[in-house]
LUMVEX-112230 format. One line per field, with one value per residue: residue number from 1; residue in one letter; x, y, z of N, C-alpha, C in turn. Coordinates in steps of 0.02 Angstrom, whole numbers, plus 50000, padded with zeros to 5 digits. Each point is the difference from the previous one (the first is absolute). Layout:
// residues N
pos = (NUM:...)
code = (a:...)
neast = (X:...)
nnorth = (Y:...)
nup = (Z:...)
caeast = (X:...)
canorth = (Y:...)
caup = (Z:...)
ceast = (X:...)
cnorth = (Y:...)
cup = (Z:...)
This chain:
// residues 409
pos = (1:2:3:4:5:6:7:8:9:10:11:12:13:14:15:16:17:18:19:20:21:22:23:24:25:26:27:28:29:30:31:32:33:34:35:36:37:38:39:40:41:42:43:44:45:46:47:48:49:50:51:52:53:54:55:56:57:58:59:60:61:62:63:64:65:66:67:68:69:70:71:72:73:74:75:76:77:78:79:80:81:82:83:84:85:86:87:88:89:90:91:92:93:94:95:96:97:98:99:100:101:102:103:104:105:106:107:108:109:110:111:112:113:114:115:116:117:118:119:120:121:122:123:124:125:126:127:128:129:130:131:132:133:134:135:136:137:138:139:140:141:142:143:144:145:146:147:148:149:150:151:152:153:154:155:156:157:158:159:160:161:162:163:164:165:166:167:168:169:170:171:172:173:174:175:176:177:178:179:180:181:182:183:184:185:186:187:188:189:190:191:192:193:194:195:196:197:198:199:200:201:202:203:204:205:206:207:208:209:210:211:212:213:214:215:216:217:218:219:220:221:222:223:224:225:226:227:228:229:230:231:232:233:234:235:236:237:238:239:240:241:242:243:244:245:246:247:248:249:250:251:252:253:254:255:256:257:258:259:260:261:262:263:264:265:266:267:268:269:270:271:272:273:274:275:276:277:278:279:280:281:282:283:284:285:286:287:288:289:290:291:292:293:294:295:296:297:298:299:300:301:302:303:304:305:306:307:308:309:310:311:312:313:314:315:316:317:318:319:320:321:322:323:324:325:326:327:328:329:330:331:332:333:334:335:336:337:338:339:340:341:342:343:344:345:346:347:348:349:350:351:352:353:354:355:356:357:358:359:360:361:362:363:364:365:366:367:368:369:370:371:372:373:374:375:376:377:378:379:380:381:382:383:384:385:386:387:388:389:390:391:392:393:394:395:396:397:398:399:400:401:402:403:404:405:406:407:408:409)
code = (m:t:q:q:k:i:d:y:r:a:v:f:r:t:l:p:a:g:i:a:l:v:g:p:d:m:v:y:l:d:v:n:p:a:y:e:r:l:a:g:r:t:r:s:a:l:i:g:r:n:v:f:d:l:y:p:d:n:p:h:d:p:r:a:t:g:s:r:n:v:r:a:s:i:c:r:v:f:a:t:g:e:p:d:t:v:g:l:q:r:y:d:t:e:r:i:d:r:p:g:v:f:e:e:r:y:w:s:i:v:n:l:p:v:a:g:p:d:g:h:v:g:y:v:a:h:r:v:e:e:v:t:a:f:i:r:t:h:g:i:s:s:d:d:h:r:a:p:r:d:l:e:g:e:l:y:m:r:a:r:e:l:q:e:v:n:e:r:l:r:q:a:h:a:r:e:r:e:v:a:l:t:l:q:a:a:m:l:p:t:p:r:h:d:g:h:s:v:a:v:r:y:r:p:a:i:g:a:l:h:v:c:g:d:w:y:d:l:v:d:l:p:g:d:r:i:a:l:a:v:g:d:v:v:g:h:g:l:t:a:a:g:v:m:g:q:l:r:s:a:l:s:a:a:a:r:v:t:d:g:p:a:a:a:l:e:t:v:d:l:y:a:r:s:v:e:g:a:e:s:t:t:a:v:s:a:y:l:d:w:t:a:r:s:v:t:y:s:t:a:g:h:p:p:a:a:l:l:r:p:d:g:r:v:d:f:l:d:q:a:t:d:p:p:l:g:a:r:p:e:h:g:s:r:p:q:t:t:v:p:f:a:p:g:g:a:l:v:l:y:t:d:g:l:v:e:r:r:g:e:d:i:d:v:g:l:a:r:l:a:r:a:m:s:r:h:r:r:l:p:p:e:d:f:a:d:a:l:l:a:d:l:l:p:p:a:g:a:q:d:d:t:a:l:v:i:i:r:l)
neast = (50042:49985:50053:49946:50020:50023:49953:50058:50012:49965:50033:50056:49980:49988:50052:49953:50053:50004:50042:50052:50043:50037:50044:50065:49992:49953:50022:49943:50002:49946:49939:49954:49949:49998:50067:49994:49951:50038:50050:49950:50051:50015:50009:49988:49953:50005:50009:50055:49944:50025:49991:50050:50024:49971:50021:50010:50025:49942:50020:49934:50027:50019:49944:49999:49997:49948:50023:50016:49941:49970:50034:49992:49936:49998:50029:49957:49955:50025:49997:49942:49969:49967:49940:49966:49963:49972:49951:49948:49998:49996:49983:49992:49960:50040:49948:49990:49934:50028:50052:50035:49948:50006:49988:49959:50053:49976:50054:49998:50062:50022:50064:50011:50053:50029:50025:50059:50035:50025:49935:50019:49974:49965:49940:49954:49960:49976:49970:49950:49964:49954:50000:50003:49966:50040:50052:49978:49989:50057:49997:50055:50029:50045:49940:49986:50004:49937:49984:50027:49941:50044:49997:49973:49964:49985:49991:49966:49970:49989:49980:49967:49978:49988:49975:49971:49980:49983:49973:49975:49982:49979:49973:49976:49982:49977:49977:49977:49979:49978:49977:49974:49982:49980:49973:49974:49985:49979:49973:49987:50050:50021:50021:50051:50042:50033:49969:49967:49987:49957:49943:49958:49947:49948:49955:49959:49963:49951:49986:49945:49998:50006:50035:50065:49999:50026:50061:50050:50062:50048:50050:50041:50041:50040:50057:49977:49956:49943:49956:49962:49941:49951:49942:49955:49969:49973:49950:49957:50010:49979:49961:49991:49987:49967:49972:49986:49986:49968:49973:49986:49984:49963:49977:49989:49978:49961:49989:50001:49968:49969:50017:49935:49969:50023:50058:49999:49978:50048:50039:49980:50010:50053:50019:49986:50024:50032:49990:49947:49977:50056:49955:50037:50038:50002:50060:50042:50056:50036:50059:50017:50045:50019:50039:49956:49965:49968:49945:49994:49954:49945:49951:49957:49981:50050:49971:50030:50059:50009:50044:50009:50012:50063:49992:49967:50037:49945:50035:49951:50017:49988:50066:49978:49947:49971:49961:49944:50011:50020:50009:50062:49981:50061:50035:50032:50053:50025:49983:50059:50004:50059:49989:50039:50025:49981:50049:49955:49989:49950:49989:49945:49981:49946:49941:49954:49989:50066:49990:49964:49956:49939:49994:50061:50031:50036:50008:49936:49989:50033:49968:49946:50019:50017:49945:49967:50030:49992:49938:50001:50037:49998:49941:50015:50020:50003:50026:50045:50003:50001:50046:50029:49993:50022:50046:50012:49992:49939:49975:49950:50060:50046:49980:50066:50031:50045:50051:50049:50052:50036:50051:50038:50022)
nnorth = (49940:50047:50022:50026:50049:50015:50044:49999:50041:49962:49948:50035:50020:49934:49991:49975:49972:50054:50002:50021:50010:49989:50046:49985:50046:49952:49991:50024:49934:49977:50007:49962:49992:49941:50004:50014:49955:49958:50014:49996:49967:50029:49950:50044:50012:49933:49975:49980:49999:50032:49938:50015:50024:49952:49953:50061:49998:49993:50059:49992:49940:50020:49963:50036:49936:50009:50060:50012:49974:50031:50057:49992:49986:50049:50037:49972:50009:50061:50007:49969:50028:50017:49971:50056:49984:50055:49965:50000:50052:50045:50026:50059:50020:50040:50038:49971:50004:49981:50029:49959:49971:49966:49945:49981:49960:49940:49965:49949:49993:49973:49994:49989:49959:50036:49941:50032:50021:50033:49989:50062:50029:50003:49979:50038:49946:50061:49952:50040:49997:50043:50011:50061:49977:49946:50040:50040:49948:49981:50064:49990:50044:50044:50030:49938:50009:49995:49952:49970:50004:49991:49943:50033:50038:49945:49971:50054:50002:49934:50015:50053:49961:49953:50049:50023:49937:49991:50061:49981:49943:50036:50042:49946:49974:50060:50002:49937:50019:50056:49964:49956:50052:50030:49943:49994:50065:49988:49945:50045:50017:50058:49948:49983:50028:50039:50048:49943:49995:50020:49969:50022:49960:50030:49963:50029:49947:50003:49935:50007:49934:50010:49990:50006:49962:50051:49977:50043:49981:50040:49956:50047:49962:49965:50027:50061:49980:49984:49994:49978:50024:49964:50015:49952:50031:49941:50032:50041:50065:50020:49945:50007:50064:49976:49953:50045:50041:49948:49982:50062:50012:49944:50015:50062:49974:49956:50052:50026:49944:49995:49945:50013:50014:49941:50009:50061:49976:49953:50048:50041:49948:49986:50064:49999:49940:50048:50031:50014:49974:49968:49950:49969:50035:50040:49982:50047:49965:50056:49968:50063:49972:50061:49968:49951:50056:49982:49967:49991:49956:50009:49961:50030:49966:50040:50051:49976:50010:50061:49969:50065:49974:50021:49944:50000:49945:49966:49979:49956:50016:49945:49995:50038:49965:50018:49960:50034:50051:49950:49992:49980:49937:49995:50028:50034:49977:50057:50003:50008:50052:49996:50062:50006:50061:50041:50042:50042:49944:49961:49998:49968:50016:49963:50023:49953:50052:49994:49935:49986:49971:50018:49934:50018:49962:49975:49955:50018:50000:49943:49981:50025:49971:49944:50010:50014:49948:49965:50023:49992:49954:50055:49997:50052:49967:50063:50023:49951:50008:50066:49988:49954:50038:50051:49958:49976:50054:49976:50041:49958:49967:49967:49938:50000:49994:50048:49956:50045:49962:50053:49962:50052:49965)
nup = (50000:49956:50032:50027:49961:50060:49993:50034:49951:49958:50026:50001:49941:49998:50039:50040:50027:50038:49948:50037:49951:50055:49980:50005:49952:50008:49939:49979:49986:50029:49976:50030:49957:50033:49995:49936:50001:50035:49957:49956:49971:49942:49959:49952:50045:49998:49939:50031:50036:50053:50022:50042:49942:49964:50045:50025:50061:50029:49977:49996:49993:50061:49999:49944:49984:49960:49982:50062:50018:49949:50009:50066:49983:49955:50045:50042:49952:49986:50066:50007:49948:50055:49988:50000:50052:49977:49971:50041:49960:50048:49941:50030:49952:49965:50005:49941:50015:50058:49971:50040:49968:50058:49965:50049:49990:49988:50010:49958:50022:49944:50019:49935:50011:49953:49979:50000:49948:50053:50004:50009:50054:49944:50020:50028:50002:49998:50036:49980:50055:49978:50066:49975:49947:50003:50012:49952:49961:50030:49984:49964:50040:49978:50003:49977:50065:49979:50041:49947:49969:49953:49968:49947:50042:50032:49940:49984:50059:49992:49937:50025:50048:49953:49963:50055:50013:49935:50006:50059:49970:49948:50044:50033:49942:49985:50063:49993:49940:50027:50051:49957:49962:50056:50020:49939:50000:50062:49972:49951:50042:49977:49964:50039:49956:50042:49966:50009:49936:50047:49983:50046:49992:50030:49968:50043:50012:49955:50017:50038:49994:49935:50055:49991:49945:49965:49988:50014:49985:50023:49998:50023:49963:50040:49979:50004:50046:49971:50050:49950:50019:49974:50030:50007:50051:50010:49971:50030:50003:50060:49996:49934:50017:50053:49962:49954:50051:50026:49943:49986:50063:49998:49938:50021:50057:49968:49959:50062:50014:49942:49965:49994:49944:49980:50033:49973:49942:50007:50023:49952:49960:50038:49996:49934:50015:50034:49941:50036:49945:50018:50007:49955:50042:49947:49976:49981:50008:49989:49993:49998:49963:50018:50045:50014:50003:50056:49983:50066:49981:50036:49976:50041:49945:49985:49967:49946:50031:49976:49961:49997:49940:49991:49963:50059:49996:50015:50052:50003:50061:49965:50009:50048:49982:50057:50037:50011:50041:50037:49934:50010:49998:49975:50049:49950:49967:49977:49935:49972:49959:49968:49979:49946:50013:49951:50009:50023:50033:50021:50065:49984:50062:50003:50016:50009:50042:49986:50004:50055:49958:50019:49999:50021:49956:50052:49952:49992:50066:50003:49945:50028:50057:49967:49965:50057:50029:49946:49998:50066:49970:49963:50029:50039:50056:50024:49943:50004:50066:49992:49952:50038:50054:49963:49977:50061:50038:50012:49955:50013:49996:50035:49987:49994:50059:49993:50009:49995:49981:49984:49979:49984:49949)
caeast = (49958:50039:49990:49976:50039:49959:50014:50000:49982:49927:49980:50013:49952:49934:49992:49955:50035:50044:50070:50051:50069:50038:50072:50036:49998:49930:49968:49953:50023:49940:49940:49945:49941:49969:50038:49983:49935:50010:50043:49969:50044:50012:50066:50051:50013:50033:50063:50058:49993:50012:49936:49985:49991:49930:49955:50031:49955:49957:50037:49955:49990:50066:50004:50002:50061:49990:50056:50059:49991:50002:50069:50041:49984:50033:50072:50013:49997:50063:50055:49996:49976:49941:49939:49986:49930:49988:49938:49953:50040:49973:50047:49959:50026:49979:49951:50027:49963:50006:50067:50006:49946:50014:49944:50015:49994:50030:50027:50035:50058:50050:50055:50028:50062:50004:50071:50028:50041:50055:49972:49985:49938:50007:49948:49950:49930:49965:49929:49959:49928:49969:49949:49969:49928:49989:50011:49946:49938:49998:50001:50066:50040:50058:49979:49950:50038:49955:50014:49960:49944:49991:50060:50045:50033:50048:50058:50037:50037:50055:50051:50037:50043:50055:50045:50040:50048:50051:50043:50044:50049:50048:50044:50045:50049:50045:50045:50048:50047:50047:50045:50042:50049:50049:50042:50041:50053:50048:50039:50037:50035:50047:50058:50068:50028:50072:50027:49973:49943:49942:49935:49948:49933:49944:49935:49946:49942:49952:49943:50005:50039:50053:50061:50049:50026:50063:50057:50065:50054:50068:50047:50071:50036:50073:50030:49968:49941:49937:49944:49937:49944:49930:49956:49928:49962:49931:49954:50005:49980:50047:50028:50053:50055:50038:50038:50052:50054:50038:50039:50052:50054:50034:50043:50055:50049:50029:50048:50062:50035:50003:50050:49971:49927:49962:50003:49959:49930:49987:49992:49936:49949:49990:49968:49932:49956:49976:49966:49933:49988:50060:50002:49995:50032:50050:50058:50060:50060:50056:50062:50043:50072:50028:50067:49993:49950:49953:49938:49979:49930:49956:49932:49950:49933:49991:50018:50074:50036:50014:50068:50005:50067:50014:49972:49928:49971:49979:49997:49964:50039:49950:50031:50007:49933:49973:49934:49999:50022:49954:49950:50016:49982:50058:50053:50056:50046:49975:50052:50022:50038:50040:50007:50043:49970:50047:49986:49956:49933:49963:49962:49934:49959:49933:49946:49956:49956:50028:49995:49942:49936:49946:49984:50057:50055:50055:50052:49984:50025:50074:50022:49987:50054:50063:50000:50007:50069:50043:49985:50024:50062:50053:49981:50025:49952:49939:49957:49985:49946:49939:49978:49971:49934:49954:49984:49973:49942:49941:49993:49956:50029:50004:49957:50043:50059:50058:50065:50047:50069:50043:50068:50043:50058)
canorth = (50060:50061:50043:50067:50056:50040:50072:50017:50070:50001:49972:50051:50054:49973:49981:50044:50032:50055:49980:50046:49976:50053:49989:50011:50071:50014:50032:49957:49975:49984:49989:49974:50044:49998:50044:50068:50019:50010:50057:50061:50031:49959:49967:50049:50045:49962:49971:50044:50041:49967:49980:50035:50071:50007:49979:50009:49995:50058:50047:50026:49948:49981:49927:49967:49961:49957:50006:49970:49927:49970:50005:49950:49934:49993:49994:49932:49953:50006:49977:49929:49958:49965:50041:50034:50022:50056:49988:50057:50059:50066:50040:50052:50026:50068:50004:50031:50061:50048:49993:50014:49967:49928:49956:49941:49940:49939:49957:49937:50008:49947:50016:49936:50009:49978:49992:50029:49954:49970:49956:50038:50038:50057:50048:49973:50004:50032:49985:50035:49990:50047:49972:50056:49989:49949:50028:50047:49961:49967:50050:50006:50055:50015:50035:49959:49953:49953:49930:49978:49957:49947:49960:50035:50052:49969:49980:50060:50024:49953:50011:50060:49982:49959:50045:50036:49952:49989:50058:49998:49948:50025:50048:49961:49970:50053:50014:49944:50007:50054:49974:49949:50034:50032:49946:49977:50049:49996:49938:49997:50064:50002:49961:50021:49957:50011:50022:49964:50035:49960:50033:49957:50028:49962:50028:49961:49986:50054:49984:50028:49958:49966:50037:49982:49932:49995:50036:49994:50011:49999:49993:50001:49943:50006:49978:50034:49962:50027:49953:50032:49954:50024:49947:50013:49963:49986:50040:50072:50038:50006:49935:49985:50047:49975:49940:50023:50029:49948:49961:50042:50006:49934:49988:50048:49974:49937:50016:50023:49947:49938:50004:50005:50011:49939:49991:50053:49981:49942:50026:50034:49948:49971:50050:50012:49948:50018:50064:49992:50041:50003:49944:50011:50062:49991:50046:49986:50030:50000:50030:50027:50003:50046:49978:49942:50017:49944:50002:49936:50012:49945:50025:49961:50007:50069:50014:50001:50063:50011:50024:50037:50001:50065:50005:50003:49935:49990:49931:49991:49955:49951:49934:49981:50015:49953:50023:50057:49988:49962:49964:49928:49965:49998:50048:49969:50046:50032:50006:50065:49998:50060:50018:50059:50059:50046:50070:50034:49972:50016:49946:50025:49957:50029:49956:49980:50054:50032:49960:49958:50030:49951:49964:50001:49957:50038:50009:50061:50055:49999:50024:50072:50028:49996:50052:50065:50006:50010:50066:50054:49975:50050:50049:49990:49960:50033:50008:49932:49975:50036:49979:49933:50006:50033:49954:49935:50004:50029:50072:50011:49969:49927:49963:49971:50039:49992:50021:49998:50018:50001:50018:50001:49955)
caup = (50000:49995:50059:49980:50027:50046:50002:50071:50007:50002:50065:50050:49994:50012:50070:50037:50056:49981:50005:49973:50003:50032:49998:50064:50017:50017:49942:49962:49936:49962:50039:49959:50004:50067:50043:49979:50029:50072:50012:49978:49952:49941:49996:49981:50056:50052:49979:50009:50060:50063:50032:50062:49984:49980:50054:50066:50058:50013:50044:50051:50051:50027:50009:49934:49988:49942:49953:50031:50004:49934:49976:50036:49973:49935:50013:50025:49944:49964:50042:50017:49945:50023:50001:50063:50005:50045:50035:50000:50013:49984:49961:49969:49937:49984:49946:49939:49984:50056:50028:50071:50037:50000:50015:50040:49958:50029:49948:50013:49955:49997:49956:49977:49962:49930:49986:49940:49959:50039:50050:50061:49995:49954:50018:50046:49980:50056:49990:50049:49998:50046:50044:50035:50004:50051:50066:50016:50006:50066:50053:50031:49973:50042:50061:50033:50042:50031:49983:49943:50019:49951:49987:49955:50036:50046:49960:49982:50058:50014:49949:50019:50056:49974:49964:50050:50028:49950:49997:50059:49988:49952:50035:50042:49955:49978:50056:50005:49945:50016:50051:49969:49958:50044:50026:49944:49988:50055:49996:49938:49990:49944:50023:49984:49948:49997:49937:49943:49969:50020:50007:50030:49996:50026:49980:50030:49958:50002:50043:50067:50045:49962:50012:50051:50003:49964:50029:49968:50047:49975:50056:49981:50028:49994:49937:49943:49979:50024:49997:49984:50008:50001:50023:49996:50049:49981:50039:49994:50059:50056:50018:49953:50011:50058:49980:49955:50039:50034:49951:49971:50050:50007:49942:50003:50049:49975:49947:50030:50037:49961:49947:49933:49999:50017:50072:50030:49993:50043:50068:50004:49992:50066:50042:49976:50026:50067:49996:49972:49940:49957:49954:49928:49979:49948:50006:49962:50030:49952:50025:49947:50016:49950:49982:49956:49948:49998:50039:50028:50018:50019:49995:50038:49972:49980:49931:49995:49989:49929:49989:49937:49970:49969:49932:50003:50013:50070:50024:50063:50042:50023:50006:50071:50026:50048:50023:50046:50069:50042:49961:49998:50063:50044:49984:49966:49966:49940:49948:49978:49938:49987:49929:49992:49970:49969:50017:49954:50004:50061:50031:50020:50042:50001:50023:49945:49977:49941:49938:49996:49984:50003:49939:49954:50019:50028:49949:49962:50041:50000:49935:50000:50041:49963:49948:50031:50024:49942:49971:50044:50031:50007:50050:50068:50038:50022:49941:49978:50043:49983:49933:50005:50032:49954:49946:50020:50045:49968:50014:50057:50059:50000:50047:50051:50017:49957:50024:49944:50016:49940:50014:49942:50006)
ceast = (50044:49985:49982:50043:49954:50023:49996:49985:49924:49973:50008:49946:49929:49988:49956:50032:50045:50072:50043:50067:50043:50074:50033:50000:49929:49963:49954:50032:49941:49942:49947:49939:49966:50036:49986:49935:50007:50040:49967:50042:50011:50070:50055:50016:50037:50070:50056:49996:50014:49933:49983:50003:49927:49952:50037:49950:49959:50035:49957:49987:50067:50008:50008:50067:49995:50058:50062:49995:50006:50071:50044:49987:50034:50076:50017:50000:50064:50058:50001:49982:49938:49938:49989:49929:49994:49936:49954:50035:49961:50053:49959:50033:49971:49951:50030:49968:50005:50068:50003:49947:50010:49937:50023:49987:50038:50018:50025:50055:50046:50053:50038:50064:49994:50073:50019:50042:50055:49974:49983:49938:50012:49949:49948:49931:49960:49925:49959:49926:49969:49944:49964:49925:49983:50006:49942:49934:49993:50013:50066:50036:50057:49980:49950:50037:49954:50018:49957:49947:49991:50068:50049:50038:50052:50063:50042:50043:50058:50057:50042:50048:50060:50050:50045:50052:50057:50049:50048:50054:50054:50048:50049:50054:50051:50050:50051:50052:50052:50050:50049:50054:50053:50048:50047:50059:50054:50044:50039:50034:50045:50065:50066:50027:50073:50027:49974:49936:49937:49937:49951:49933:49952:49936:49945:49945:49947:49941:50012:50043:50058:50065:50043:50016:50069:50056:50061:50053:50067:50047:50071:50036:50076:50023:49967:49943:49938:49946:49936:49944:49935:49958:49928:49964:49929:49954:50014:49982:50053:50031:50057:50059:50043:50042:50057:50059:50043:50044:50055:50059:50039:50046:50059:50054:50034:50052:50068:50040:50003:50046:49970:49925:49960:49999:49958:49926:49982:49988:49932:49942:49985:49964:49926:49951:49973:49962:49933:49989:50059:50003:49990:50024:50051:50055:50053:50057:50057:50059:50042:50072:50033:50069:49997:49954:49951:49939:49985:49930:49965:49930:49952:49931:49984:50014:50076:50028:50019:50069:50004:50072:50012:49970:49924:49966:49984:49997:49962:50035:49952:50027:50011:49936:49974:49932:50005:50021:49945:49950:50014:49983:50058:50052:50057:50043:49968:50056:50023:50044:50037:50006:50045:49960:50055:49983:49956:49929:49965:49967:49935:49964:49933:49951:49948:49952:50025:49984:49936:49937:49947:49988:50056:50055:50059:50055:49988:50026:50075:50028:49991:50055:50065:50003:50010:50071:50048:49991:50030:50069:50053:49983:50036:49947:49936:49951:49978:49940:49933:49972:49967:49930:49949:49978:49958:49940:49941:49993:49957:50028:49996:49953:50041:50058:50055:50061:50050:50069:50040:50070:50041:50062:50062)
cnorth = (50063:50045:50070:50053:50045:50073:50023:50074:50007:49972:50052:50054:49977:49985:50049:50036:50056:49981:50053:49967:50059:49982:50013:50073:50024:50037:49950:49980:49983:49991:49969:50045:50000:50046:50074:50024:50013:50063:50066:50039:49953:49969:50050:50049:49966:49977:50051:50044:49958:49987:50047:50075:50012:49986:50005:49986:50064:50048:50027:49949:49977:49925:49962:49966:49957:50001:49965:49924:49966:50003:49947:49930:49988:49992:49930:49949:50004:49971:49925:49955:49961:50045:50032:50027:50057:49989:50060:50062:50064:50041:50052:50026:50069:50000:50037:50068:50053:49991:50022:49968:49924:49962:49940:49937:49942:49951:49934:49995:49940:50021:49935:50013:49973:49999:50035:49950:49965:49954:50035:50043:50061:50054:49963:50008:50022:49992:50032:49984:50047:49967:50055:49989:49949:50029:50046:49963:49970:50049:50006:50058:50013:50033:49959:49946:49950:49929:49980:49951:49943:49967:50038:50055:49973:49979:50061:50025:49954:50009:50061:49984:49959:50043:50038:49953:49988:50058:50002:49947:50023:50049:49963:49966:50052:50017:49944:50004:50053:49978:49950:50031:50034:49948:49974:50047:49997:49939:49993:50067:49996:49965:50034:49953:50015:50013:49963:50034:49958:50043:49949:50036:49953:50036:49957:49987:50053:49987:50025:49958:49966:50038:49963:49926:49993:50038:49994:50011:49998:49999:50000:49944:50012:49978:50029:49958:50035:49946:50040:49948:50037:49941:50022:49954:49989:50042:50074:50033:49998:49934:49982:50046:49978:49940:50020:50029:49948:49961:50041:50007:49935:49987:50048:49976:49937:50014:50019:49943:49933:50011:50004:50007:49938:49990:50053:49983:49939:50023:50033:49951:49968:50048:50009:49948:50016:50066:49990:50049:50003:49943:50022:50069:49984:50051:49979:50038:49993:50036:50022:50004:50042:49979:49942:50013:49942:50015:49930:50009:49936:50029:49953:50016:50069:50009:50011:50070:50005:50032:50032:50001:50067:50008:50002:49933:49993:49926:49997:49945:49950:49930:49978:50018:49944:50026:50061:49981:49964:49957:49925:49967:50000:50051:49964:50053:50027:50007:50072:49991:50066:50011:50062:50059:50043:50072:50033:49974:50022:49937:50029:49946:50035:49951:49993:50055:50035:49963:49960:50040:49945:49968:49997:49955:50042:50012:50062:50062:50003:50026:50076:50036:50001:50054:50069:50011:50014:50070:50057:49987:50053:50053:49988:49967:50034:50009:49932:49973:50034:49978:49931:50003:50032:49952:49941:50003:50032:50074:50014:49972:49925:49970:49968:50046:49987:50027:49990:50023:49995:50020:49993:49958:50031)
cup = (50000:50060:49977:50033:50041:49999:50073:50012:50004:50065:50054:49998:50016:50074:50037:50058:49973:50012:49967:50006:50022:50000:50068:50023:50017:49945:49965:49933:49954:50048:49955:50008:50069:50048:49982:50033:50075:50014:49981:49952:49941:50003:49983:50056:50056:49981:50006:50061:50062:50036:50057:49993:49981:50057:50067:50055:50008:50049:50056:50055:50026:50010:49935:49988:49937:49952:50027:50001:49932:49971:50034:49974:49933:50009:50025:49944:49959:50040:50009:49942:50018:49996:50069:49999:50050:50039:49995:50025:49985:49965:49962:49936:49987:49941:49941:49987:50055:50033:50073:50042:49994:50021:50041:49957:50031:49944:50027:49947:50006:49950:49983:49960:49929:49981:49935:49962:50040:50056:50065:49988:49955:50014:50042:49969:50062:49988:50054:49988:50050:50039:50039:50009:50053:50070:50019:50009:50069:50057:50036:49967:50048:50065:50041:50040:50036:49978:49941:50021:49950:49986:49955:50035:50048:49962:49981:50059:50017:49949:50017:50058:49977:49963:50049:50032:49951:49995:50060:49991:49950:50034:50045:49958:49977:50055:50007:49945:50016:50053:49970:49956:50042:50028:49946:49988:50054:49995:49935:49987:49938:50022:49984:49946:49985:49930:49939:49977:50008:49999:50030:49994:50037:49979:50031:49949:50011:50046:50071:50046:49964:50006:50050:50006:49972:50036:49955:50053:49963:50059:49973:50037:49992:49930:49939:49971:50028:49991:49988:50009:49989:50022:50000:50049:49974:50044:49993:50066:50055:50020:49955:50010:50060:49984:49954:50038:50035:49951:49968:50049:50007:49941:49999:50049:49974:49946:50028:50033:49963:49940:49930:50003:50018:50075:50036:49996:50042:50072:50008:49992:50068:50047:49980:50027:50069:50001:49966:49942:49954:49950:49929:49978:49946:50008:49950:50032:49950:50030:49940:50026:49946:49977:49950:49941:49990:50044:50023:50029:50021:50005:50037:49972:49972:49926:49994:49993:49926:49994:49931:49978:49966:49930:49999:50010:50074:50015:50066:50041:50034:50009:50072:50036:50043:50023:50047:50070:50039:49963:49997:50067:50051:49977:49966:49966:49936:49949:49991:49938:49992:49925:49996:49973:49970:50020:49946:50000:50064:50026:50026:50040:50010:50031:49945:49976:49938:49936:49993:49985:50002:49932:49950:50025:50023:49948:49957:50038:50002:49934:49996:50041:49961:49945:50029:50026:49942:49971:50041:50029:50011:50053:50066:50043:50020:49942:49973:50039:49983:49933:50002:50032:49952:49944:50022:50046:49964:50018:50062:50065:49998:50052:50056:50013:49949:50035:49944:50025:49935:50022:49937:50013:49969)
């Protein structure tokens, strides 16, 4: 049977629900006729205009929060890639025929993510349904504080209460994120590197709780050597930040008293078994020997370090890989491998937020990293780090933390 071609533009225009497509800058990209009727404006009067310039909060009502609530909902969709329901919402609108006069109106609003060509949220489908007539029919208004006498009114009041609870939860999550970021900054200070050309970066994920599982570390060693490491704790938020601090400190100490990266990771593996929440942490440890011009490395379930050659070729150091910390039933030794390097290249360590994308094979992300490293290979480390982040992280922000260490060879 021949598959019929569907005119999705016609479907969009036929839908009875009012739908607007909104970009990251809160500008109307398109609307359907049902939305035009609800908005009281034509499509040409809406497209290219900022939603909240056209529909601000009622300046005559100090309690008005409709604009703020709807904007926050759209921002959450861009940040998380998940649908967000505003629920029953009072959002007064200015009368077209009487500027400065606002009408009391109620809405049910759902914001839905729409993926762009790169797989990330390109715009939001803003679906609105007006319920003003329903509210007025059942005798409920912003100035009527009497207990509802019917089921519909009761449901409306409960919906308003749930919305207030959700808002308090979001504020609590935002406070936790701020505390976690402060803790992260305190535990990841700018490292000393004794004259070597080094750049480090940490970028938190964009979600409210998606922060503070990743770390980096650099340790100067005797004999013109330096130990570098990055790691990623399973989980997010303050708990992951606390575990991250313990493991980072343990690996930093182990690097100073053991004879190589494998032995350092073995020590931390043993320690991780006694730390709640440390199971399945991934890490890579690499020792640079400037005199021997070699890199010795060991990897615990982590994306491989990337060695940039002077000619632009990139080798992923994946020949000494073992399971994550604490993941094996019994503690044991770990492998390590040594490879030579030539002056003029760079060593790049990173966490998975830099290369992994939903629904995409990790090899695609690694190839993307290799191309970016080759393209920017002549930049100094600080510019190199910024260029990699600009090329590889989504414009709206990553869904996972990203730690990055670059050292020139």
